[in-house]
N, C-alpha and C positions, 0 to 999 in steps of 0.2 A: 816447182820444187826448190827448196833450199838445200845447200850443200851439207852433207854429213849429219851430225847430231842436231844441227839447228832445225832441220826438217822435222825430226821427231818431236821436238819441243814445240815448234810453231803449229804443228797439226793439231795439238790439244786445244787450240784457240779457233779453229776453223769454223765451228758452228756459230761463233759470235760475229762473223762477217758474212754479209749477204750476197757477195759475188766473188767470182775468181780473181777479179782485178784487186779487190780489197785484200784477199788472202795473199796475193803475190806482193802487194804493197807492204803488208805486215812483215813478210820475210825480207824483203829488200831493205826495209828501214832498220830491222834488227841487225842484219848482216853489215850494214853500213856503220851502225854504232859500234859493233864489235870489232870492226877493222882497225888496224894500226892508225894512229893519229898522225897524219902529215900536216893537217891544218884543222881549224875549227870545223866541227861536224855539222855544218849547214846542209841544207837539201842538195845543193850541188856537190858538196863533197861526198855525201852519202851515195849519190848516183854516179860518182867518179867523174863529174864534169869540171870544167873550168869555173872558177868563182864567178866571173862576170859574163864572159862571152858564152858560157854554157847554159845560162839561165833558161834559155828557151829549148834546150835539148829535150826530146820526148821522154827520156827517162826522168829528167828533173821534173818536168811538168806532171808526170804520173805520181811521183812522190809528194809533190806539192798539193796535188788534188786529193790524195789519200789523206794528207795531214790535215787539210783545211776545209775541204768541201765535201768529201765522201761521208756517207751517213753510217757511222758506227759509234757505239757507246764506250767511251773510255773507262767508265765506271764498271761496266761489265767485264771488260778485259782485265782490269786490275783485280776484280773479285775472283776471276778464274785463276789468275796468277797466285793469289793468296790460297785458293783451294788446293793447288798443286803443291805449294810449300807445305801446308798443313797435312797433306796425305802422305808425304814422304817422311818416313821415320827419322831420316837424317836431318831434315830441316823443320820438322814439326815444332811449334812452340810448346814449352812446358812451364811448369810453375817455378822453375829456378832461374828463368831468364828475366829480363827487364824490358819495359817499353820506354824508349827514349824519345822525349819531345824536344825538337830542335827547329831552328829555321835557318834557311840559306838565302842570302841576298846576292844577286847577280846584277852587274851593271847593264843597263840597257838605255840607249839613246832615244830621243824623240819623246813625243807626248801622246801619241795615238795608240800605242801598244796597251793592251789590256793590263791592269794591275800596275802599270809603271808609275813612278812618283819619286820625288826627292825624299829619301828616308834613310834611316840608319842601316848600313850594310855591315854586319858583324864581321864578315870574313876579311873585309878591307879596313875595318876599324875607323870608319868615317861615314858621314852622311853624303850620299851621292844619288844620282838618278839611277833607279834600277827596279827590279821585281824581287819581292821577297816571298818565299813559299814556306809554310809551316809544314813540318813532316813528323811522322812517327817511325821509329825503327825498332824492330824487335832484335834482341841480342842476348847472347850468353857468352861464355869464355871461349866457344869454339867458332861461332859464326855470327853473322848480322845481316839483315836485309830490311829494305824499306817496306813499310806497310801502307800507309796512306799519305797523300800530299795534297795540300789545298793552298793556292796562291792567296796572299793577303792583298786586299784592295784598299788602298789609302782612301782617306775620308774625302779627298777632293774629287773622287769619281762619283760621289753621291750627291743628290740635290740638296740635302740638308746636313751635309757633312757628317760629323760624328754623332749628330742627333737623328740621322736617318735610321729608320727601323731595320734596313738591310745591312747596315754597317756592322762589321764584326772586328774586334781587336784580335791581334795575334794570340793573346791569352785565351780568349773565347774559342778561337779556332783550335788551339792546342787542346783544351780541355774536352771539346767536342770530339776531336780525333782519338783521344784516349778512350772515351766512352764508346766510340764507334769500333775501335779495335777489340774491345771486350765483347761487343755485340756480334763481331765477326768470328768469335770463337777463340781468340788469342788469349792465352793464360800467361801471367807473369807475376813475379814476386812483388814488383813495385813499379810505379811510374817514376822515371828519373828525369831531371832537367837540371840545367845550369842556373846560376844566380839571376839571369834575366827573367826567368819564370819563378824560381824559388823565392825571390824577394817579394813576390806579390801575394798579399794575404788573400785577396779575393779569388785568385787562381787556385791556391791550395784549398780554400774552402769549397770551391766548386767540385774539386776532385773528391774531397772528403764526403761531401753530400751525395755524390754518385757512388759512394762505397768503394772507392779506389784507394789502395795504399800508395804511398809515395816516399821518396828519399830525394831531397833536392838541395842543391847548394845555396848558401847565403853569401853575400859580400861580407868580408871580415869586419868592416866597420858600419854595417847596416844598423842604424840606430833604432832603439825601441825604448819605450817609457819604462822607468824603474825607479825605485827609491834612490836618493842621491848617493847613498853609500853602496849601492849594488852595481853590477856590471850594466852597461848600456849598449853593448855591441857584442857580437859573437867573439871577436878576438879578446875583449876584456873579460868575457866569461871564461875563455880558455886560460887566460893568464892567472885567473883566480884559483885554478886547480893546483893541487899540491904535486910537486915533482922535485925529487932530489937525486935524479940520475937512474940509470937502469937497475942498479941494485936496490934502489928504494923509490919505486915509481909513484908512490902516493896514490893519487886518484886515477892514474893512467893504467891501462892494461894493454900488454903486448898483443899484437894481432900480426899474423903472418900473411903477407901478400905473395901470391904465387904468380909467375909470369909464364908466357908461352914458351919461352926458350928454356924452361926448367928451373931457372934460378928463383930464389925466394928473398924477400926483404922483411925485416921486422919493423913495423910501424907501431904506434901507440894510439890508442883510441880512448875516449872517456865521454861520459854523460856529463854535460855542463848545465848550469842554471842561468836563464836569461828571462827576466820578467815572469811571465806565467809558464814558461817552457821549463821543463826539468825532467829528471829521470822517471818520476812518477806522474808526469802530466799527461794530458792528451796529446801534446806535442813534445817531442824530445829534440834537444840540441845535442848532436853528437859531433865531436871534434876528432878527426883522424889526422895524424901528422908523422912525419919521419923523425922530428925532433921536438918533444914537448918543451924543451929549454928555450928554443929560439923561435919556434913556430914559423919555419921558412915559408915565404909567400907561395912558392911554386910546389910545395910539398905538404901543404896543410889544407885539409877540407873542413869547411863548416857546413854541417848538414842538418836540416830540419826534416823530421819524419813523423808519420802517425802510426808507425809500427810499434806496438807496446814493448816495454823492457820485460824480459823473462823473469817471472816471479813478482812483477810489479802489480799494483792494484788494478790496472786496466787490462791485464791479460785475459782474464776470464771473460770479460764482456766484450772484447774486441772481435770484430768480424775478421780480423787479419791475424795470422800466426805471429807470435812474438819473435823479435830479432835481436840477438846479442850484438855487441859492438863489432865482432869480426864479420858477422853477416851484413850489418850496415855498411862497413867498409867495402866488402865484396860487391854489393849491390851498386854502389856509386862508382866503383872502379871499372865496372863494365862499360860506363859511359865513354871511356877513353877511346873506343872504336870510332866514335862520331868525329873526334878531332884528328885521330892518328891514322885513320884508314878510310872509313866510309866516304867522307867528302872528297878525298883524293881520287878514289876509284870512280865515284859518280862523275867527277869532272872529266876523267879520262873517257868515260862513255858518252860525253857530250851533253850533260845536263844543261849547261848554261849557253849552248851554242845555237839555240833556235833563233830564226829570223822570221818569226810570224807575229801577227798583231792580235788575233782574236783570242778570246778566252778558251774557246774549245780547242784550238790548235795548240795552245800552250799546254793545256791539261793533257792532250793526246801525246805530245812529245814527251812529257814527264812520265806518263804511264809507259811509253815505249822504252824509255831509258831504264825504268824499274824492271820491265820484262827482260831486257838485256842483262841487267845486273842478276836477276834470278836464274837466268840461263847459265851464267857462270857457275853458280852453285850446282845447278842440275847436271852440267857436264862434269864438274869436279867429283861429285859423289858417284856418278855413273861410270866414270873412267878415272879412278884414283891413281895417282902417280906411284912409281916404284918407291920402296921404302928408302929413306935417307941413309947415306953412309954411316952417320953417327946418329943413332936413335935419340929421341929426346929423353930427358931425365924422367924417372918414374913420377907419374902424376902431373906431368906437364900438360897444360891445356885444360886440366879438370877443375882448376880454380880451388877454392876453399871448400867446395862441395865434394870434391873427390871425383872419381871416374863415374861416369853415367853408363847405363845399359844401352848404348846406342853404338852405332858403327864407329869404329876407331878410324881417325883420320890423321893425316900429317898436320904439323903445326903451321904449314903454309896457308896462305889465304887465297881463294879463288883458283890458284893454279901454283905449280911448283916453285915459280920464281924466276928471276932473271936468268935467261939461258947462258949469259956470260960469254957467248961466242956466236959467230955468225952461223945460225941454223934455224930450221923451222921449230918453233917452240911448241910446248904442250897446249892443250885447248885453252884458249883465251888467256894466253900467258902474258899479253901486253899490259893488262891492269896489274898483274903480279910483279912485273918489273918495277913498277912504282911502289906497290904495297909491300913487297918482300922486305924492303930496306927499313920498314917501320914497324913490323909486327914481331920481330924477334924478341923485343921486350916492350912492355908498356909501363909507364909512359915512355915514348920513343923520343929521340932527339927532335928538335923543332924542325918542321918542314919549312921549305921556302915560303915566303909570303906569296899571296896571290899575284902581286904586281910582278914578281920575279918569274912567274910561270909562263908568261906570254911568249917571249922570245927565248930561244935556247931551251925549250921544253925538252924534257927527257924523251928521247925517241923509243917508243915501245917496241917490243919484239913482234914478229909478224904471227899471224894465226897459224894454227896446225893446218896442214894440207887437206884434211878431211873436212875442215870448215870452210874451205875456199875452193874456187874452181881452178886454182893455179897448183900445178904439180911440179 
């Protein structure tokens, strides 16, 4: 038996495990991931043992066996997790959300670990030895959660390198995961990704051939062929648009971006022309910015989409509903969850802390972290916090689509937030101690770099007593 609400959540997976020992391992592993972070969440930490001397402790050995040797299917566990999310009206995917494709690279030493290799690790901004996992995340303005995850295997692990039939690029994995999410019943307005994916013509073509809508970022100076007198990059196309200030916006249209703390900002968006892309083309180049006059680097998005323009020549024949400039801006804005909250919470739950070598053990660890992540939402909606002293402004959290006919929730994420004093916090409050500082507005202030999070890491609040055996 697991303590408190965790038992009710874990019991929904019991039929996927063939023995009592496996069911107990599932509960103990989740409880360890959800516990406050005193050190990296290795198996010894999850079992409450000393890092080195405790490696042979029976509790540690049980968890190690459960993760690496025991016979259970992580794919079936993940499928059940997604079924539970889809069955709950509070977390069920809907056509107004987005499916975000992203990848996370984590440092790993050695050469014998599955999927490890010297490769680009985006979170560190450099090439290093590590494991990269391609993920999909479903998100709207209220919540976000992981859908699927597949580790990328560098070419060196294959006999014929990149020419090996089994080798798959990160782009191929990402496109496959988007198709897989749709087959699993996930609905979304568009597939969203940053420029690492959006810049790739083949990747966008694969999504389009699969009948998937997309809104993806481009690098400002991504070159394309055009006549000498025409624009050759997204930023040049944006500078060619007419703008004489807010009173005479020319080609630009004001769009209102609404944030979770209730405030709003006026940005400007426009359809630009670049090569064969244009307002009436099969592909549109949409530029959204806080200032069309200066196009600030950190507040300007260059977006390519196959969603047709309302009233355009492709609207009638498109399999996707038309999207105006405000809608395109809203869709891509949801991606901020990935950089501003999702990765940080996932790290707090121990995503990169595994110390196993086999492919199956890595995949199992990742599925268990995603189960812990989903349990946070399950507990949040089952036991909502008391109303905030100052209610959010009308329409906060509803985005540009307005309020939805679903259960109203606070603007906090996963839990009410930092308890701010020594006490037992609300359910799974320790991720919120980190996240609460970042979701009051989006985009949020820049978080510390991963290199700064190792020592002096923010100490999270403890679990609620109902989730632990400590009173």
